[in-house]
C-alpha positions in Angstrom: 9.0 118.8 1.1 9.5 122.0 -1.0 10.2 122.1 -4.7 14.0 122.6 -4.2 14.3 119.5 -2.0 12.2 117.4 -4.4 14.6 118.5 -7.2 17.7 117.6 -5.3 16.2 114.2 -4.3 15.3 113.5 -7.9 18.8 114.4 -9.1 20.3 112.1 -6.4 18.1 109.2 -7.3 18.9 109.7 -11.0 22.6 109.7 -10.3 22.4 106.6 -8.2 20.4 104.8 -10.9 23.0 105.9 -13.4 25.9 104.5 -11.4 24.1 101.3 -10.7 23.3 101.0 -14.4 27.0 101.6 -15.3 28.2 99.0 -12.9 25.6 96.5 -14.2 26.7 97.2 -17.8 30.4 96.8 -16.9 29.8 93.3 -15.6 32.1 91.1 -13.4 35.8 91.3 -13.8 37.4 88.0 -15.0 40.0 86.5 -12.7 43.2 85.9 -14.6 46.0 83.9 -13.1 49.6 83.5 -14.5 50.4 80.2 -16.2 51.8 77.4 -14.0 54.7 76.9 -16.4 56.3 79.2 -19.0 58.8 78.4 -21.8 60.8 80.9 -23.7 62.5 79.9 -27.0 64.7 82.4 -28.8 65.9 81.6 -32.4 68.6 83.7 -34.1 70.6 83.6 -37.3 73.7 85.8 -37.6 75.8 86.3 -40.7 78.9 88.3 -41.4 82.0 88.6 -39.1 82.5 86.2 -36.2 82.3 82.7 -37.7 82.2 80.0 -35.0 85.6 78.5 -34.4 87.5 81.4 -36.0 89.4 83.2 -33.2 91.8 86.2 -33.3 95.1 84.3 -33.1 98.1 84.8 -35.3 97.3 84.5 -39.0 93.6 85.0 -38.5 91.7 87.1 -41.0 90.8 90.7 -39.9 87.1 89.8 -39.9 87.6 86.8 -37.7 89.5 88.9 -35.3 86.7 91.4 -35.3 84.3 88.5 -34.6 86.4 87.6 -31.5 85.8 91.2 -30.2 82.1 90.4 -30.3 82.1 87.0 -28.6 82.9 84.6 -31.4 85.7 82.0 -31.5 84.0 79.5 -29.2 84.8 76.6 -31.5 82.2 73.9 -31.8 80.9 74.1 -28.3 77.5 75.8 -27.9 76.7 78.1 -25.0 73.5 79.8 -23.7 73.1 83.4 -24.8 74.4 83.1 -28.4 71.1 84.5 -29.7 72.4 87.8 -28.4 76.1 87.8 -29.1 76.1 88.4 -32.9 78.5 85.5 -33.4 77.8 84.2 -36.9 75.8 81.0 -37.0 72.4 79.5 -36.1 71.4 79.6 -32.5 68.6 78.5 -30.2 68.2 79.5 -26.5 65.5 77.9 -24.2 64.4 78.7 -20.7 61.7 76.9 -18.7 59.9 77.9 -15.5 57.3 76.3 -13.3 55.7 77.8 -10.2 55.1 74.3 -8.8 58.9 73.8 -8.4 60.7 77.2 -8.2 64.0 75.3 -7.6 63.7 73.0 -10.7 67.2 71.7 -11.5 66.6 69.8 -14.7 64.0 69.3 -17.4 63.6 67.8 -20.9 62.4 69.3 -24.1 61.2 66.7 -26.7 62.1 68.0 -30.1 61.2 66.8 -33.7 63.5 64.8 -35.8 64.1 67.8 -38.1 66.1 69.5 -35.4 68.8 66.8 -35.8 69.0 67.0 -32.0 66.2 64.6 -31.3 64.8 63.0 -29.2 65.4 65.5 -26.4 67.3 68.5 -25.2 68.5 68.4 -21.6 67.7 71.6 -19.8 69.8 72.4 -16.7 69.3 75.2 -14.2 72.4 77.6 -14.1 74.5 78.1 -11.0 74.0 81.7 -10.1 76.8 83.1 -7.9 75.7 85.4 -5.1 76.6 89.0 -5.8 79.5 90.4 -3.8 78.5 92.6 -0.9 78.5 96.3 -1.7 81.6 98.2 -0.5 81.1 100.2 2.7 83.9 102.7 2.0 82.9 106.2 1.5 82.4 107.2 -2.1 84.6 110.1 -3.1 83.0 112.3 -5.7 84.9 113.0 -8.9 84.8 115.8 -11.3 83.9 114.5 -14.7 85.0 116.4 -17.8 82.2 117.1 -20.3 82.6 115.1 -23.5 83.6 116.9 -26.7 82.8 116.3 -30.3 79.7 116.1 -32.4 77.2 113.4 -33.3 75.4 113.4 -36.7 72.1 111.6 -37.5 71.0 110.8 -41.0 68.1 108.7 -42.1 66.3 107.3 -45.2 67.5 105.2 -48.2 68.8 107.1 -51.2 72.0 107.9 -53.1 72.3 111.4 -51.6 71.6 113.0 -48.2 68.1 114.4 -48.0 67.3 118.1 -47.4 67.2 119.1 -43.8 69.8 116.5 -42.7 71.7 115.8 -40.6 70.6 116.5 -37.1 73.7 117.5 -35.1 74.3 117.2 -31.4 77.3 119.1 -30.0 78.3 117.2 -26.9 80.2 120.1 -25.5 77.1 122.3 -25.2 74.1 120.0 -25.4 71.6 119.9 -22.5 70.1 116.8 -21.2 66.8 117.3 -22.9 68.6 117.8 -26.2 70.2 114.4 -25.8 66.7 112.9 -25.3 65.4 114.5 -28.4 68.4 113.5 -30.5 68.5 109.8 -29.5 65.0 108.9 -30.6 64.9 105.1 -30.5 61.9 102.8 -30.6 62.0 99.5 -28.7 59.4 96.9 -27.7 61.6 94.0 -26.7 60.1 91.8 -24.1 61.7 89.1 -21.9 62.8 86.0 -23.8 65.1 83.1 -22.9 67.1 84.1 -19.9 69.4 82.7 -17.2 68.0 82.5 -13.7 68.3 80.2 -10.8 65.6 77.5 -10.7 64.9 77.9 -14.5 66.5 75.2 -16.5 68.0 76.3 -19.8 69.6 75.0 -23.0 72.3 74.9 -24.2 74.4 74.1 -21.2 77.6 72.3 -20.2 76.1 68.7 -20.2 74.3 69.4 -23.5 76.4 71.8 -25.5 75.6 70.5 -29.0 75.7 73.0 -31.9 72.5 73.6 -33.9 73.2 71.7 -37.2 73.3 73.8 -40.4 70.2 72.2 -41.8 68.2 71.9 -38.6 64.5 72.8 -38.5 62.3 73.5 -35.5 59.1 72.7 -37.3 57.0 70.1 -35.5 55.9 69.1 -32.1 57.8 70.2 -28.9 57.1 69.1 -25.4 58.4 70.0 -21.9 58.6 67.7 -18.9 60.1 67.8 -15.5 59.2 67.8 -11.8 56.4 70.3 -11.3 55.9 70.9 -15.1 52.2 70.3 -16.0 51.4 67.2 -18.0 50.5 67.9 -21.6 52.9 70.8 -22.1 53.2 70.3 -25.8 52.7 72.4 -28.9 53.7 72.7 -32.5 56.1 75.2 -34.0 55.0 76.1 -37.6 57.2 77.1 -40.5 56.7 80.8 -39.7 58.8 80.4 -36.6 61.5 78.1 -38.0 65.2 79.1 -38.1 65.5 82.0 -40.6 68.1 81.9 -43.4 71.1 84.2 -43.4 70.6 87.6 -44.9 72.7 87.4 -48.1 73.7 91.1 -48.1 75.4 92.4 -51.2 77.1 95.8 -51.3 78.2 97.7 -54.4 79.6 101.2 -55.0 77.1 103.4 -56.8 79.1 106.6 -57.4 79.9 107.2 -53.8 76.8 105.9 -52.3 76.6 102.2 -51.3 73.8 100.1 -52.8 72.6 97.3 -50.5 70.8 94.4 -52.0 69.5 91.1 -50.5 67.2 88.2 -51.2 63.8 88.5 -49.5 63.5 86.0 -46.6 60.2 84.0 -46.8 59.2 84.5 -43.2 60.5 88.1 -42.7 57.9 90.5 -41.2 60.0 93.6 -41.9 63.6 94.8 -42.2 65.7 97.5 -40.6 69.3 98.7 -41.3 71.6 100.9 -39.2 75.1 102.1 -39.7 77.4 103.7 -37.1 80.9 105.2 -37.8 83.2 108.1 -37.6 83.3 111.1 -39.8 86.4 111.8 -41.8 88.5 108.9 -40.6 89.9 107.6 -37.3 92.7 110.0 -36.6 93.9 113.6 -37.1 91.1 115.4 -35.4 91.1 116.6 -31.9 87.4 116.0 -31.2 85.6 112.8 -32.2 82.7 113.0 -34.7 80.3 110.1 -34.7 77.7 109.4 -37.4 74.5 107.4 -37.2 72.4 106.4 -40.3 69.3 104.3 -40.5 67.0 103.1 -43.2 64.0 104.7 -41.5 61.9 107.3 -43.3 61.7 109.3 -40.1 64.4 110.3 -37.6 65.5 107.2 -35.7 68.9 106.3 -34.2 68.0 102.6 -34.2 69.8 101.8 -31.0 67.0 99.6 -29.7 65.7 98.1 -33.0 68.3 95.5 -33.9 66.7 93.0 -31.6 63.5 90.9 -31.1 60.4 93.1 -31.3 56.7 92.3 -30.8 54.4 91.7 -33.8 52.1 94.7 -33.0 55.2 97.0 -32.7 56.6 95.8 -36.0 53.3 96.3 -37.7 52.9 99.8 -36.2 56.5 100.8 -37.2 55.8 99.6 -40.7 52.9 102.0 -41.0 55.1 104.8 -39.5 57.7 103.9 -42.2 60.4 103.2 -39.6 60.9 99.7 -41.0 61.2 98.4 -44.5 58.4 96.3 -45.9 59.1 92.5 -46.3 59.0 93.0 -50.1 61.8 95.5 -50.2 65.2 94.1 -51.3 67.2 97.2 -52.0 68.4 100.3 -50.0 71.0 102.8 -50.9 73.2 104.3 -48.2 73.8 108.0 -49.1 77.2 109.2 -50.0 79.3 111.7 -48.1 78.0 111.0 -44.6 81.2 109.5 -43.3 83.6 111.7 -45.2 86.7 110.6 -47.1 88.5 107.8 -45.2 85.6 107.3 -42.8 84.3 103.9 -41.9 81.1 102.4 -40.4 79.7 99.2 -39.0 76.5 98.1 -40.7 73.8 96.0 -39.1 70.7 94.7 -40.7 67.8 92.7 -39.1 65.0 90.7 -40.5 62.2 90.4 -38.0 60.4 87.0 -37.8 56.9 86.7 -36.4 56.7 86.1 -32.7 54.6 83.1 -31.6 52.7 83.3 -28.3 50.7 80.2 -27.1 48.7 79.7 -23.9 46.8 76.6 -22.8 43.9 76.4 -22.2 42.5 79.4 -24.1 40.9 82.2 -22.3 37.2 81.5 -21.4 34.8 83.8 -23.2 32.5 83.8 -20.1 34.0 86.5 -17.7 32.5 84.6 -14.8 34.9 81.7 -15.4 38.5 82.3 -14.1 41.3 81.9 -16.6 43.9 79.6 -15.1 46.5 78.7 -17.8 48.5 75.5 -17.3 51.3 76.6 -19.6 52.5 79.3 -22.0 55.2 79.4 -24.6 56.9 82.4 -26.4 59.0 81.8 -29.6 61.0 84.8 -31.0 62.8 84.7 -34.3 65.3 87.0 -36.1 68.1 87.1 -38.6 70.9 89.6 -38.4 73.7 90.6 -40.7 76.9 92.4 -39.5 79.2 94.0 -42.0 81.5 96.9 -42.7 79.9 99.5 -44.9 81.2 99.2 -48.4 82.7 95.8 -48.0 80.8 93.0 -49.7 79.9 90.1 -47.4 81.9 87.7 -49.5 85.0 89.8 -48.7 84.6 89.1 -45.0 86.0 85.6 -45.2 89.2 86.8 -46.8 92.4 86.1 -45.0 95.9 87.7 -45.3 96.8 88.3 -49.0 93.2 87.9 -50.1 93.0 84.1 -49.4 89.5 82.9 -48.8 88.9 81.5 -45.3 86.9 78.3 -44.7 83.3 78.8 -43.5 82.2 76.6 -40.7 78.5 76.9 -41.5 78.6 76.5 -45.3 81.7 74.7 -46.6 80.1 74.5 -50.1 79.8 78.3 -50.5 81.5 79.8 -53.6 84.9 81.5 -53.1 84.9 85.3 -52.9 86.0 87.1 -56.0 89.6 88.3 -55.7 90.1 92.0 -55.2 93.2 94.1 -54.5 93.7 94.3 -50.8 94.8 97.9 -50.8 91.3 98.9 -52.0 89.7 97.5 -48.8 89.6 99.4 -45.5 91.2 97.8 -42.5 88.0 96.8 -40.6 89.8 96.1 -37.3 91.4 99.6 -37.1 88.0 101.1 -38.2 86.2 99.3 -35.4 88.7 100.0 -32.8 88.6 103.7 -33.8 84.8 103.7 -33.5 84.7 102.0 -30.1 87.8 103.7 -28.8 89.5 100.3 -28.1 
């Protein structure tokens, strides 16, 4: 064997030894199986317009009529999905799944006495109608007119608009990639409580009880049903209890709007977003939309007023997209919406998500991980308001009369103000949404 062949053989043996060593160092891959059973519990508190039981009939206040446009006015009957509707109140949605019985029709959730719903919630699988068959008729192409108008993006708390703002998108000329750059929006929302066949949920028609005003979820919860593993029980700590309402106060500060609120004990972070029209609702030929958020960096916020994962919230706090849990004030800059303009304001306090799995993952990678059950609990508190209108004004009826509050009958009456100083929130909202 010549020197060249010996050299190639040596290189090959060294390479093989390196690969074998790398494989040996990597070790065996642990087998991980999905949990046999999974529960999702969504917890939400909404405040502002849309009090339960306040519909949009004759004599209703403007804010209650606005609540009806967003799904309120359901009376005292609970319904699944209220954790997503923004109807003012305290809501809990639950979904249960088990692979041992994919057609599970009913189940029970044992709840602690503090819920005031004890001893159990009855979970019932929804009836899912089959989708209608797709039409077979030939689709006739239409010529769509390019939208007109401009969209403005502002960001950051402060009494005045910051230098370099706003970003402007001209819808008549913008390209697709310009839309993508303009509508920067973070989102890390995962699946929570949901409606699906074979997955019992609560609330439902047989058990449509409202969540009592002073209810607490803290304590031991347990699920049972045909195919649900025995021992599916866990505790919900105070960190995942129903959050208080955001007591948002708005005051005029020389043209800007000063927002103030009491810090919520279990809030992980806050975020505020406003959307409205520039310069009023009428008179202009082309619409002008305005977005503002409390973020320190450009962010439209379209995906943030919802549940988010703990790692995402922590990351966005570092990026200064979200407000720290110790922050209790934020000024909305003046002049963004122009004279006579109006805006919807949304504020969210993120609770800490709870993820539990049993049994825990084995530390030995040679042992397969076969969880029997898993539970996810998500928590949030959201306030809806009209920019510049104090939350207390939202319960005013015609002529400035205070409306009763279903959730807090002992709340103090709103201070009386002249009605002609307040914007008409219904007309503002209809103008923004084009309804």
